[in-house]
C-alpha positions as CSV (number, residue, x, y, z in Angstrom):
1,M,0.9,-18.8,8.8
2,S,3.7,-19.4,6.5
3,A,6.8,-17.2,6.2
4,L,5.6,-16.0,2.7
5,T,2.3,-14.9,4.1
6,F,3.9,-13.1,7.0
7,V,6.3,-11.2,4.7
8,L,3.5,-10.3,2.3
9,V,1.3,-9.0,5.2
10,L,4.2,-7.0,6.5
11,L,5.0,-5.5,3.1
12,A,1.3,-4.7,2.6
13,G,1.3,-2.8,5.9
14,I,4.4,-0.9,5.0
15,L,3.0,0.1,1.6
16,F,-0.3,1.1,3.2
17,F,1.5,3.4,5.6
18,A,3.6,4.9,2.8
19,S,0.4,5.5,0.8
20,I,-1.2,7.4,3.7
21,I,2.0,9.5,4.1
22,G,2.0,10.2,0.3
23,I,-1.6,11.3,0.3
24,Y,-0.9,13.5,3.3
25,I,2.2,15.1,1.8
26,T,0.6,15.8,-1.6
27,N,-2.7,17.1,-0.3
28,V,-2.2,18.6,3.1
29,T,1.3,20.2,2.9
30,A,1.2,21.2,-0.7
31,K,-1.2,23.2,-2.9
32,P,-4.6,21.5,-3.2
33,G,-5.0,19.3,-6.3
34,G,-5.4,15.8,-7.4
35,I,-3.6,12.8,-6.1
36,P,-0.4,12.2,-8.1
37,R,0.1,9.0,-10.2
38,W,2.9,7.7,-8.0
39,V,0.6,7.8,-4.9
40,L,-2.1,5.9,-6.9
41,G,0.6,3.4,-8.0
42,L,1.6,2.9,-4.4
43,G,-2.0,2.3,-3.5
44,L,-2.4,-0.2,-6.3
45,A,0.8,-2.0,-5.2
46,T,-0.7,-2.1,-1.7
47,L,-3.9,-3.8,-3.0
48,L,-1.9,-6.3,-5.1
49,V,0.4,-7.3,-2.3
50,G,-2.6,-7.5,0.1
51,A,-4.5,-9.7,-2.3
52,A,-1.4,-11.9,-2.7
53,A,-1.1,-12.2,1.1
54,L,-4.8,-13.2,1.4
55,I,-4.4,-15.8,-1.4
56,S,-1.3,-17.3,0.2
57,A,-3.0,-17.5,3.6
58,V,-6.0,-19.3,2.1
59,V,-4.2,-21.7,-0.1
């Protein structure tokens, strides 16, 4: 595993953890409603970084 792959996997894990916390904060501790755009953006960033990590691991 290269250093780039390791960093991308680590970053994807951190973003995933932040996404879960964001969903919890906005839906459990606040009034019920939809998931805000910044949480969806964080989830999208997690998917993109995870895909980049997978691609860098395979190539």
